[in-house]
C-alpha positions as CSV (number, residue, x, y, z in Angstrom):
1,X,4.8,26.1,-27.6
2,X,3.4,23.0,-29.4
3,X,0.5,23.1,-31.9
4,X,-1.7,20.0,-32.3
5,X,-5.2,19.0,-33.1
6,X,-7.5,17.0,-30.8
7,X,-10.9,15.9,-32.2
8,X,-10.7,18.6,-34.9
9,X,-9.9,21.4,-32.5
10,X,-6.6,23.3,-32.9
11,X,-4.8,23.5,-29.6
12,X,-1.6,25.2,-28.4
13,X,0.2,24.0,-25.2
14,X,3.7,24.0,-23.7
15,X,6.3,21.5,-24.7
16,X,6.3,18.4,-22.4
17,X,2.6,18.4,-21.7
18,X,0.8,15.0,-22.1
19,X,-2.1,14.4,-24.4
20,X,-4.3,13.9,-21.3
21,X,-3.3,17.3,-19.8
22,X,-3.7,19.1,-23.2
23,X,-7.2,17.7,-23.6
24,X,-8.2,18.5,-20.1
25,X,-7.1,22.1,-20.4
26,X,-9.3,22.4,-23.5
27,X,-12.4,20.8,-21.8
28,X,-12.0,17.4,-23.5
29,X,-12.4,14.5,-21.1
30,X,-10.5,11.3,-21.8
31,X,-11.6,8.2,-19.7
32,X,-9.0,6.9,-17.4
33,X,-8.6,4.6,-14.4
34,X,-5.0,4.3,-13.2
35,X,-4.1,7.9,-13.9
36,X,-3.8,10.3,-10.9
37,X,-2.9,13.9,-11.8
38,X,0.6,15.0,-10.9
39,X,1.2,11.7,-9.1
40,X,0.7,8.5,-11.2
41,X,0.8,8.4,-15.0
42,X,2.3,5.0,-16.0
43,X,-0.4,3.9,-18.4
44,X,-0.9,0.4,-17.1
45,X,-4.7,0.3,-17.5
46,X,-4.7,1.6,-21.2
47,X,-8.2,3.0,-20.7
48,X,-7.0,6.4,-21.7
49,X,-5.7,5.2,-25.0
50,X,-6.2,7.5,-28.0
51,X,-5.6,7.3,-31.7
52,X,-2.8,9.4,-33.1
53,X,-2.7,9.7,-36.9
54,X,0.5,8.1,-38.2
55,X,1.1,6.1,-35.1
56,X,1.2,2.3,-35.4
57,X,-0.7,1.6,-32.2
58,X,-3.0,3.4,-29.8
59,X,-1.2,5.7,-27.4
60,X,-1.8,6.1,-23.6
61,X,-2.8,9.7,-23.3
62,X,-1.6,10.0,-19.7
63,X,2.1,9.5,-20.5
64,X,2.4,10.4,-24.2
65,X,3.8,13.9,-24.7
66,X,2.4,16.1,-27.4
67,X,4.4,16.7,-30.5
68,X,4.1,19.4,-33.2
69,X,1.5,18.7,-35.8
70,X,0.0,15.8,-33.8
71,X,-3.5,14.9,-34.8
72,X,-5.3,13.1,-31.9
73,X,-8.7,11.3,-31.8
74,X,-10.2,10.5,-28.4
75,X,-13.7,9.3,-29.2
76,X,-13.8,7.0,-32.3
77,X,-15.9,3.8,-32.6
78,X,-12.7,1.8,-32.5
79,X,-11.6,3.4,-29.2
80,X,-15.1,3.0,-27.7
81,X,-15.0,-0.7,-28.5
82,X,-11.4,-1.1,-27.3
83,X,-12.2,0.6,-23.9
84,X,-15.3,-1.6,-23.4
85,X,-13.3,-4.8,-24.1
86,X,-10.5,-3.6,-21.7
87,X,-13.1,-2.9,-19.0
88,X,-14.9,-6.3,-19.5
89,X,-11.6,-8.1,-19.2
90,X,-10.8,-6.3,-15.9
91,X,-14.4,-6.9,-14.7
92,X,-14.1,-10.6,-15.4
93,X,-11.4,-10.9,-12.8
94,X,-13.0,-8.4,-10.3
95,X,-15.2,-9.1,-7.3
96,X,-18.7,-7.9,-8.1
97,X,-20.1,-7.7,-4.6
98,X,-20.7,-3.9,-5.2
99,X,-23.7,-3.6,-2.7
100,X,-21.5,-4.7,0.2
101,X,-18.4,-2.9,-0.9
102,X,-17.1,0.0,1.1
103,X,-16.6,2.0,-2.1
104,X,-20.1,1.4,-3.5
105,X,-21.2,4.6,-5.4
106,X,-17.7,6.2,-4.9
107,X,-15.8,3.5,-6.8
108,X,-13.9,4.8,-9.8
109,X,-14.1,1.4,-11.5
110,X,-17.9,1.4,-11.1
111,X,-18.2,4.9,-12.4
112,X,-16.0,4.0,-15.5
113,X,-18.4,1.1,-16.2
114,X,-21.3,3.5,-16.3
115,X,-19.4,5.9,-18.5
116,X,-18.5,3.2,-21.0
117,X,-22.0,1.6,-20.9
118,X,-20.8,-1.7,-19.5
119,X,-22.6,-3.5,-16.7
120,X,-21.5,-7.1,-17.3
121,X,-18.6,-9.0,-18.8
122,X,-18.9,-11.5,-21.6
123,X,-15.7,-13.2,-20.6
124,X,-15.5,-16.2,-18.3
125,X,-12.7,-18.6,-17.2
126,X,-10.0,-18.8,-14.5
127,X,-9.9,-16.1,-12.0
128,X,-6.9,-14.8,-9.9
129,X,-6.7,-16.3,-6.5
130,X,-7.3,-13.7,-3.8
131,X,-7.3,-13.3,-0.1
132,X,-8.2,-10.7,2.5
133,X,-5.4,-9.3,4.6
134,X,-6.5,-7.2,7.6
135,X,-4.5,-5.2,10.1
136,X,-5.8,-2.9,12.9
137,X,-5.5,0.0,10.5
138,X,-5.7,-1.1,6.9
139,X,-7.6,-3.9,5.1
140,X,-6.5,-5.3,1.8
141,X,-9.2,-7.1,-0.3
142,X,-7.3,-8.5,-3.3
143,X,-10.4,-9.7,-5.0
144,X,-11.0,-6.0,-5.9
145,X,-7.5,-5.0,-6.9
146,X,-7.2,-3.9,-10.5
147,X,-3.4,-3.7,-10.5
148,X,-3.4,0.1,-11.3
149,X,-0.3,0.5,-9.0
150,X,-1.5,3.9,-7.6
151,X,-0.8,2.6,-4.1
152,X,2.7,1.6,-5.2
153,X,3.4,5.1,-6.3
154,X,1.9,6.7,-3.1
155,X,3.8,4.3,-0.9
156,X,7.1,4.1,-2.8
157,X,7.5,7.5,-4.6
158,X,5.5,9.9,-2.4
159,X,6.1,8.5,1.1
160,X,9.3,6.5,0.0
161,X,8.2,3.8,2.5
162,X,8.2,1.1,-0.3
163,X,6.0,-1.3,1.6
164,X,3.7,-2.2,-1.4
165,X,5.0,-3.5,-4.7
166,X,4.0,-6.0,-7.4
167,X,4.7,-9.6,-6.4
168,X,4.9,-12.5,-8.9
169,X,4.2,-12.3,-12.6
170,X,1.4,-12.4,-15.1
171,X,-1.9,-13.9,-13.9
172,X,-0.4,-14.4,-10.4
173,X,0.6,-10.7,-10.0
174,X,-0.4,-9.2,-6.7
175,X,0.2,-5.8,-5.1
176,X,1.4,-6.6,-1.6
177,X,4.3,-6.4,0.9
178,X,7.4,-8.4,0.1
179,X,6.8,-12.2,-0.2
180,X,3.1,-11.5,0.2
181,X,3.5,-11.1,4.0
182,X,0.5,-9.7,5.9
183,X,0.6,-5.9,6.1
184,X,0.2,-6.0,9.8
185,X,3.4,-7.9,10.2
186,X,5.7,-5.7,8.1
187,X,7.2,-2.2,8.4
188,X,4.1,-0.4,7.2
189,X,3.5,2.9,9.0
190,X,-0.3,2.6,8.5
191,X,-0.4,6.2,7.2
192,X,-3.2,5.2,4.9
193,X,-2.1,7.2,1.8
194,X,-2.6,4.0,-0.2
195,X,-6.3,3.9,0.8
196,X,-6.8,7.5,-0.4
197,X,-5.5,6.9,-3.9
198,X,-7.0,3.4,-4.4
199,X,-9.8,3.7,-7.0
200,X,-11.7,0.7,-5.8
201,X,-12.3,-1.2,-2.5
202,X,-9.0,-3.1,-2.5
203,X,-7.5,-0.9,0.1
204,X,-9.5,0.7,2.9
205,X,-9.3,1.7,6.5
206,X,-10.2,-1.2,8.8
207,X,-13.8,-0.5,9.7
208,X,-14.7,0.4,13.3
209,X,-18.2,1.7,12.8
210,X,-19.9,-1.5,13.8
211,X,-17.9,-1.5,17.0
212,X,-19.0,2.1,17.7
213,X,-22.6,1.5,16.9
214,X,-22.6,-1.4,19.3
215,X,-21.2,0.8,22.0
216,X,-23.8,3.5,21.4
217,X,-26.5,0.9,21.9
218,X,-25.2,0.1,25.5
219,X,-26.4,2.2,28.4
220,X,-24.0,0.8,31.0
221,X,-21.1,2.8,29.6
222,X,-20.5,6.5,29.5
223,X,-20.1,7.1,25.8
224,X,-17.6,9.9,25.1
225,X,-16.3,11.2,21.7
226,X,-13.6,13.6,20.7
227,X,-12.9,15.2,17.3
228,X,-9.5,16.1,15.8
229,X,-8.9,19.5,14.4
230,X,-8.5,18.5,10.7
231,X,-11.9,16.7,10.7
232,X,-13.8,20.0,11.1
233,X,-12.6,21.4,7.7
234,X,-13.0,18.2,5.7
235,X,-16.1,16.3,6.8
236,X,-18.4,18.8,5.1
237,X,-17.1,17.3,1.8
238,X,-18.9,14.1,2.6
239,X,-22.2,16.1,2.4
240,X,-21.5,18.2,-0.7
241,X,-19.8,21.2,0.9
242,X,-16.7,22.8,-0.4
243,X,-13.3,21.7,0.9
244,X,-12.2,23.8,3.8
245,X,-15.7,24.6,5.0
246,X,-15.7,25.2,8.7
247,X,-18.4,23.0,10.2
248,X,-17.2,22.7,13.8
249,X,-20.7,23.5,15.3
250,X,-22.5,21.1,13.0
251,X,-20.0,18.4,13.9
252,X,-20.7,18.8,17.6
253,X,-24.4,18.7,16.9
254,X,-24.2,15.6,14.7
255,X,-22.2,13.7,17.3
256,X,-24.8,14.5,20.0
257,X,-27.6,13.3,17.8
258,X,-25.7,10.0,17.2
259,X,-26.1,9.3,20.9
260,X,-22.8,10.3,22.6
261,X,-23.1,11.4,26.2
262,X,-20.1,13.7,26.1
263,X,-18.8,15.5,23.0
264,X,-15.3,16.8,23.7
265,X,-12.7,18.4,21.4
266,X,-9.3,16.9,20.8
267,X,-8.2,20.5,20.5
268,X,-8.4,20.8,24.3
269,X,-5.8,18.0,24.5
270,X,-3.7,19.7,21.8
271,X,-3.4,22.7,24.1
272,X,-2.5,20.2,26.9
273,X,0.1,18.7,24.6
274,X,1.7,22.1,24.0
275,X,2.1,22.6,27.7
276,X,3.7,19.2,28.2
277,X,5.8,19.2,25.1
278,X,6.9,22.8,25.5
279,X,8.1,22.1,29.0
280,X,9.9,19.0,27.9
281,X,11.7,21.1,25.2
282,X,12.8,23.7,27.7
283,X,14.1,21.1,30.1
284,X,16.1,19.4,27.2
285,X,17.5,22.8,26.1
286,X,18.4,23.7,29.7
287,X,20.3,20.4,30.2
288,X,22.1,20.8,26.9
289,X,23.2,24.4,27.6
290,X,24.3,23.6,31.2
291,X,26.4,20.6,30.4
292,X,24.0,17.9,31.4
293,X,22.9,15.0,29.4
294,X,20.3,15.8,26.8
295,X,19.1,14.4,23.5
296,X,18.6,17.0,20.8
297,X,17.0,17.7,18.4
298,X,13.7,16.8,20.1
299,X,11.1,15.6,17.7
300,X,7.3,15.8,18.0
301,X,5.3,12.7,18.7
302,X,1.8,13.5,17.6
303,X,1.8,11.4,14.5
304,X,1.5,7.6,15.2
305,X,2.5,6.6,11.6
306,X,5.6,8.7,11.9
307,X,6.4,7.1,15.3
308,X,6.1,3.6,13.9
309,X,8.3,4.6,10.9
310,X,11.1,5.6,13.4
311,X,10.6,2.4,15.4
312,X,11.0,0.3,12.2
313,X,13.6,2.3,10.3
314,X,15.6,4.2,12.9
315,X,15.2,2.3,16.2
316,X,18.4,3.8,17.5
317,X,17.1,7.3,17.3
318,X,14.0,6.8,19.5
319,X,15.6,9.0,22.2
320,X,15.0,12.1,20.0
321,X,11.2,11.6,20.2
322,X,9.2,13.7,22.7
323,X,7.8,11.3,25.3
324,X,4.4,13.0,25.1
325,X,1.4,10.9,24.0
326,X,-0.5,12.3,21.0
327,X,-3.4,14.7,21.8
328,X,-6.2,12.2,21.4
329,X,-4.4,9.6,23.6
330,X,-3.9,12.4,26.3
331,X,-7.6,13.1,26.0
332,X,-8.5,9.5,26.6
333,X,-6.2,9.3,29.6
334,X,-7.7,12.5,31.1
335,X,-11.3,11.3,30.4
336,X,-10.7,8.0,32.1
337,X,-9.0,9.6,35.2
338,X,-9.9,13.3,35.8
339,X,-13.3,13.4,34.2
340,X,-14.4,9.9,35.3
341,X,-13.5,10.9,38.9
342,X,-15.4,14.2,38.5
343,X,-18.6,12.5,37.5
344,X,-18.2,9.5,39.8
345,X,-17.6,6.8,37.2
346,X,-14.9,4.1,37.0
347,X,-12.3,4.3,34.2
348,X,-13.6,1.0,32.7
349,X,-17.1,2.5,32.6
350,X,-16.0,5.2,30.1
351,X,-16.1,4.3,26.4
352,X,-13.8,6.7,24.5
353,X,-14.2,7.1,20.7
354,X,-11.8,9.3,18.7
355,X,-12.8,10.8,15.3
356,X,-9.5,11.2,13.4
357,X,-8.3,12.1,9.9
358,X,-5.7,9.3,10.3
359,X,-5.7,5.5,9.8
360,X,-2.6,5.1,11.9
361,X,-4.6,6.2,15.0
362,X,-6.3,2.8,14.8
363,X,-2.9,1.2,15.2
364,X,-2.0,3.7,18.0
365,X,-4.8,2.6,20.3
366,X,-3.7,-1.0,19.9
367,X,-0.3,-0.3,21.4
368,X,0.3,-1.8,24.8
369,X,1.9,1.4,25.9
370,X,-1.4,3.3,25.5
371,X,-3.0,2.0,28.7
372,X,-3.2,3.2,32.2
373,X,-3.8,0.6,35.0
374,X,-4.7,-1.9,32.3
375,X,-7.4,0.3,30.8
376,X,-7.1,1.5,27.2
377,X,-6.9,5.2,26.9
378,X,-9.1,5.1,23.7
379,X,-11.5,2.3,22.8
380,X,-12.2,3.0,19.2
381,X,-11.0,5.2,16.3
382,X,-13.2,6.1,13.3
383,X,-11.9,8.1,10.4
384,X,-13.6,11.2,8.9
385,X,-15.0,9.1,6.1
386,X,-16.4,6.5,8.6
387,X,-18.1,9.3,10.7
388,X,-19.6,10.6,7.4
389,X,-21.1,7.1,6.8
390,X,-22.5,6.9,10.3
391,X,-24.1,10.4,10.1
392,X,-25.7,9.4,6.8
393,X,-26.9,6.0,8.2
394,X,-28.5,7.8,11.1
395,X,-30.5,10.0,8.8
396,X,-29.0,13.2,10.1
397,X,-29.3,16.2,7.7
398,X,-25.8,17.4,8.4
399,X,-25.8,20.5,6.2
400,X,-28.9,21.9,8.0
401,X,-27.9,21.2,11.6
402,X,-27.7,24.1,14.0
403,X,-24.3,25.0,15.3
404,X,-23.6,23.7,18.8
405,X,-20.6,23.9,21.2
406,X,-18.5,21.1,22.5
407,X,-19.0,20.1,26.2
408,X,-16.8,21.5,28.9
409,X,-14.6,21.0,30.9
410,X,-12.8,19.3,27.9
411,X,-14.3,21.1,25.0
412,X,-12.8,24.6,25.1
413,X,-9.6,25.2,23.1
414,X,-7.4,28.0,21.7
415,X,-6.5,28.9,18.2
416,X,-3.1,27.3,18.6
417,X,-4.8,23.9,18.9
418,X,-6.7,24.3,15.6
419,X,-3.5,24.5,13.6
420,X,-2.3,21.1,14.9
421,X,-4.0,19.7,11.7
422,X,-1.5,21.5,9.4
423,X,2.1,20.9,8.7
424,X,4.0,23.5,10.8
425,X,1.1,24.0,13.1
426,X,2.4,22.1,16.1
427,X,5.7,23.9,15.8
428,X,4.0,27.3,15.6
429,X,1.7,26.5,18.5
430,X,4.7,25.4,20.6
431,X,6.6,28.6,19.8
432,X,3.6,30.8,20.8
433,X,3.8,29.3,24.3
434,X,7.5,28.6,24.7
435,X,8.6,32.1,23.5
436,X,6.1,33.8,25.8
437,X,7.0,31.6,28.8
438,X,10.7,32.4,28.3
439,X,10.5,36.1,27.5
440,X,7.2,37.2,28.9
441,X,6.3,38.6,25.5
442,X,4.2,37.4,22.6
443,X,5.9,35.6,19.7
444,X,7.1,38.6,17.5
445,X,5.4,37.7,14.2
446,X,2.4,39.2,12.5
447,X,-0.8,37.5,13.7
448,X,1.4,35.0,15.6
449,X,2.2,33.2,12.3
450,X,5.8,32.2,11.5
451,X,6.0,33.1,7.8
452,X,8.5,30.3,6.7
453,X,6.2,27.6,8.2
454,X,3.1,28.6,6.3
455,X,4.0,26.8,3.0
456,X,3.5,23.2,2.0
457,X,7.1,22.5,1.0
458,X,8.6,19.2,2.1
459,X,11.1,20.6,4.6
460,X,10.7,24.0,6.2
461,X,13.1,25.8,8.4
462,X,12.8,28.7,11.0
463,X,14.9,30.4,13.6
464,X,13.8,32.1,16.8
465,X,16.2,34.0,19.0
466,X,15.5,34.4,22.8
467,X,16.4,37.9,23.9
468,X,15.7,39.7,27.1
469,X,14.6,36.5,28.8
470,X,13.0,36.2,32.2
471,X,15.5,35.4,35.1
472,X,14.3,31.8,35.4
473,X,15.4,31.1,31.8
474,X,18.8,32.9,31.8
475,X,20.3,29.8,30.2
476,X,18.5,30.7,27.0
477,X,19.6,34.3,26.8
478,X,20.8,35.1,23.3
479,X,20.2,31.5,22.1
480,X,18.9,31.1,18.5
481,X,16.7,28.0,18.3
482,X,17.0,26.3,14.9
483,X,13.8,24.6,13.9
484,X,12.7,22.3,11.1
485,X,9.3,21.0,9.9
486,X,8.4,18.2,7.5
487,X,5.3,16.3,6.5
488,X,5.4,12.9,4.8
489,X,7.8,10.1,5.5
490,X,10.2,11.0,2.6
491,X,11.1,14.3,4.3
492,X,11.3,12.6,7.7
493,X,13.8,10.1,6.3
494,X,16.1,13.0,5.2
495,X,16.0,14.6,8.6
496,X,16.6,11.3,10.4
497,X,19.6,10.5,8.2
498,X,21.1,13.9,9.2
499,X,20.6,13.0,12.9
500,X,22.0,9.5,12.3
501,X,25.2,11.0,10.7
502,X,25.5,13.6,13.5
503,X,24.9,16.4,11.0
504,X,21.6,17.8,12.2
505,X,21.8,21.5,13.0
506,X,18.3,21.7,14.7
507,X,17.1,21.9,18.2
508,X,13.4,21.1,17.6
509,X,11.8,19.2,14.7
510,X,8.1,18.7,13.8
511,X,7.2,15.6,11.8
512,X,3.8,14.7,10.4
513,X,3.4,11.3,8.7
514,X,1.2,12.5,5.8
515,X,2.2,15.1,3.2
516,X,0.6,18.4,4.2
517,X,-0.2,17.1,7.6
518,X,-3.5,15.8,9.1
519,X,-5.6,17.8,6.6
520,X,-4.6,15.1,4.0
521,X,-4.5,12.1,6.4
522,X,-5.3,8.6,5.3
523,X,-8.9,8.8,6.7
524,X,-9.9,12.1,5.2
525,X,-12.5,12.4,2.3
526,X,-11.1,11.6,-1.1
527,X,-10.9,14.6,-3.3
528,X,-10.0,15.3,-6.9
529,X,-9.8,19.1,-6.2
530,X,-6.1,20.0,-6.9
531,X,-6.4,22.8,-4.3
532,X,-7.9,20.7,-1.6
533,X,-4.9,21.0,0.7
534,X,-4.8,24.8,0.4
535,X,-8.5,25.0,1.1
536,X,-8.4,22.8,4.2
537,X,-5.3,24.6,5.4
538,X,-7.0,28.0,5.0
539,X,-10.0,26.7,6.9
540,X,-7.9,25.8,9.9
541,X,-6.0,29.1,9.9
542,X,-9.3,30.9,9.7
543,X,-10.6,28.8,12.7
544,X,-7.4,29.8,14.6
545,X,-7.7,33.5,13.8
546,X,-11.4,33.6,14.8
547,X,-10.6,32.5,18.4
548,X,-10.4,35.1,21.2
549,X,-7.6,33.0,22.9
550,X,-4.9,31.8,20.5
551,X,-2.1,30.5,22.9
552,X,-2.4,27.2,24.6
553,X,-1.2,28.3,28.0
554,X,-4.0,30.9,28.2
555,X,-6.7,28.2,28.1
556,X,-8.5,28.6,31.4
557,X,-9.7,25.0,31.4
558,X,-6.1,23.8,30.9
559,X,-5.0,26.0,33.9
560,X,-7.8,24.5,36.0
561,X,-6.8,20.9,35.0
562,X,-3.3,21.5,36.4
563,X,-4.5,23.3,39.5
564,X,-7.2,20.8,40.4
565,X,-5.6,17.5,39.2
566,X,-2.3,17.3,37.4
567,X,-0.2,19.6,39.6
568,X,2.6,20.8,37.4
569,X,3.6,20.2,33.7
570,X,5.9,17.2,33.4
571,X,5.1,16.4,37.0
572,X,4.7,12.9,38.4
573,X,1.0,12.5,37.5
574,X,1.5,14.1,34.1
575,X,4.2,11.6,33.3
576,X,2.0,8.7,34.4
577,X,-1.0,9.7,32.3
578,X,0.3,11.9,29.5
579,X,3.7,10.5,28.6
580,X,4.8,7.2,27.1
581,X,7.8,5.2,25.7
582,X,8.5,3.6,22.3
583,X,9.4,0.2,21.0
584,X,12.5,-0.8,19.0
585,X,10.9,-2.8,16.1
586,X,13.5,-3.0,13.4
587,X,13.0,-3.1,9.6
588,X,11.4,-6.5,9.7
589,X,9.8,-6.2,13.2
590,X,12.6,-8.6,14.3
591,X,13.3,-6.6,17.5
592,X,9.7,-6.7,18.8
593,X,8.0,-9.8,17.5
594,X,4.6,-7.9,17.5
595,X,2.2,-8.2,14.6
596,X,-0.9,-6.0,14.1
597,X,-2.8,-8.4,11.9
598,X,-6.4,-9.0,12.8
599,X,-9.3,-11.2,11.6
600,X,-11.3,-9.6,8.7
601,X,-14.9,-8.6,9.4
602,X,-17.7,-11.0,8.7
603,X,-18.4,-9.8,5.2
604,X,-14.8,-10.2,4.3
605,X,-14.5,-13.6,5.9
606,X,-17.3,-14.9,3.6
607,X,-15.0,-14.3,0.6
608,X,-11.8,-15.8,1.9
609,X,-10.0,-17.3,4.8
610,X,-6.8,-15.3,5.2
611,X,-4.1,-16.4,7.6
612,X,-4.6,-13.8,10.4
613,X,-4.7,-13.7,14.2
614,X,-7.8,-14.1,16.3
615,X,-10.5,-11.5,15.9
616,X,-9.7,-8.1,17.4
617,X,-6.6,-9.4,19.1
618,X,-3.1,-8.2,18.3
619,X,-0.9,-11.2,17.9
620,X,2.4,-11.3,19.6
621,X,5.1,-13.8,18.8
622,X,7.0,-15.4,21.7
623,X,9.8,-13.1,22.9
624,X,13.4,-14.2,22.3
625,X,16.7,-12.6,22.8
626,X,16.6,-9.7,20.3
627,X,19.9,-10.7,18.6
628,X,18.9,-14.3,18.2
629,X,15.4,-13.3,17.0
630,X,16.8,-10.9,14.4
631,X,19.2,-13.6,13.1
632,X,16.4,-16.2,12.9
633,X,14.0,-13.7,11.2
634,X,16.6,-12.7,8.6
635,X,17.5,-16.4,7.9
636,X,13.8,-17.3,7.4
637,X,13.3,-14.4,5.1
638,X,16.4,-15.4,3.1
639,X,15.1,-19.0,2.8
640,X,11.6,-17.8,1.7
641,X,13.1,-15.4,-0.8
642,X,15.3,-18.2,-2.2
643,X,12.3,-20.5,-2.5
644,X,10.3,-17.9,-4.3
645,X,13.2,-17.3,-6.7
646,X,13.6,-21.0,-7.4
647,X,9.9,-21.5,-7.9
648,X,9.9,-18.6,-10.4
649,X,12.8,-20.1,-12.3
650,X,11.0,-23.5,-12.4
651,X,7.9,-21.9,-13.7
652,X,9.9,-20.1,-16.4
653,X,11.6,-23.4,-17.3
654,X,8.3,-25.2,-17.6
655,X,6.8,-22.4,-19.7
656,X,9.9,-22.6,-22.0
657,X,9.6,-26.4,-22.3
658,X,5.9,-26.1,-23.3
659,X,6.8,-23.6,-26.0
660,X,9.5,-25.8,-27.3
661,X,7.2,-28.9,-27.4
662,X,4.6,-26.9,-29.3
663,X,7.2,-25.7,-31.8
664,X,8.6,-29.2,-32.3
665,X,5.1,-30.6,-32.7
666,X,4.3,-28.1,-35.5
667,X,7.6,-28.9,-37.3
668,X,7.0,-32.6,-37.5
């Protein structure tokens, strides 16, 4: 243990603890900006600086470890002045359009200014050049970036995607993809974890609320909405409720009051996904065990960010992905076919909105593959945060709404669907159905939960042995299925490398793009509660266990859908509506030529004129032979990189010359 003194208070903490952590444990708050507990403590902002007796300079509390006998001061007049000057310097190069900013009143930079008592900067002069870079999922407003590098840590160290990094030097430093390329044109998975950790409005989900408001104002369309499972245990936080609060009934009521004609539940489509995906898995196992061609392990396809990651980084492994669309895309396809026919409307008359915890879902609906007969399956995606804003704007008192049900026939779901929002949930839901279909018995685990899948560890494993199987599944008799689950792109990379090397021992793998699964998706409410993942996870498991029906194949409305419309799982109509294919993109999108950049919204355009495609249109480069295109793309990137290197060397040389001239002038 280490003994030290902070602000005259004797403190004892473990060795290796930082000054920031030691102070926090003893109810002493040190102002900070770039610091993010357990994730990012590099000390670039210096706002958390403290005075340590005997030290030559101020020390960053976030990354300075405590030492025996250390005497620390966190609130001296010198420190207060120092922090104010630091803040004013940052403010002098920061866009101050707070009233129109997406982070107004939730901005950490704004809150720090109030804490320090600074509302204006005394400093004037040159400002960094900035631009707005918008993709279908994520918008970057560089006028608001404070260079804290949180996004770099989230992207590079947590997700290990390494899309964002500091470019250039000094006053010209910018956090962006390599060579300052548009984020919609590079290998970004659009997971949105960068938007969650950004303390300001520099990174945000590309807004779709205006588009949805416009649709709600039109009466010539049937306005339909669906809600993902993870939303129901998180949106309450937007209204002051505790993380994990189950507000399913209030959510349905709020959506009805916003003006939607039909309020459906994505959970219904999660049950549908289990039937289709489970059938696909059984067919692949049968083929593999009977000497036919089969690609194993099969990997889940619910997470669009994960799908794009494979398309960019491992395009040769696309055959391992399930061909099933994600649940909300299945719902869109069913709404614009089965349900439209049921109510006597044309597919193009249905306006489908998805409320998702995920920014990558915005990218997913822009994919050309997500259409049937030229009609988009889903027309708009709004995140949990965006829905919270819409409910507030409509003057709806969310916390005091009565509980209401989702609309049938596409609103009833089982407990298995609820756990789709948790890492391991899709695997467990699939096992509940596949095991019972194969053996005629329930999955042999207490409360239908597979113990090894209930944790939040990066890679989880499980095994299930099929014994005493039904005659139709004799090929599975005695087979032990080896299973793996991961959440976050770092874990996915490890499992894909195993597959690439031919070393994967698994039959079935579940991957979710965000660490912890959809409960911590890029569109979920931002939280500083260190237990937020556990609380949301517990909320979804409680929702599951509260259901009378907890296995997807027992959902009577799913059974009716197959009987009245689809026919059989994995049948012709199911494949046409509910399944898809994927695109070989390559690391630099050199294999596809597709960019997902879009024009910024009107407010953003007033501030800059970024080089983007036409508004709302996904730009697609002319197709070339893939080998020729790849070579050309690589050649162009090499030329641009060399130009940037030479420019940097020239700038350094000019700077050195100016210094030499100054020295010579003084010595004359």
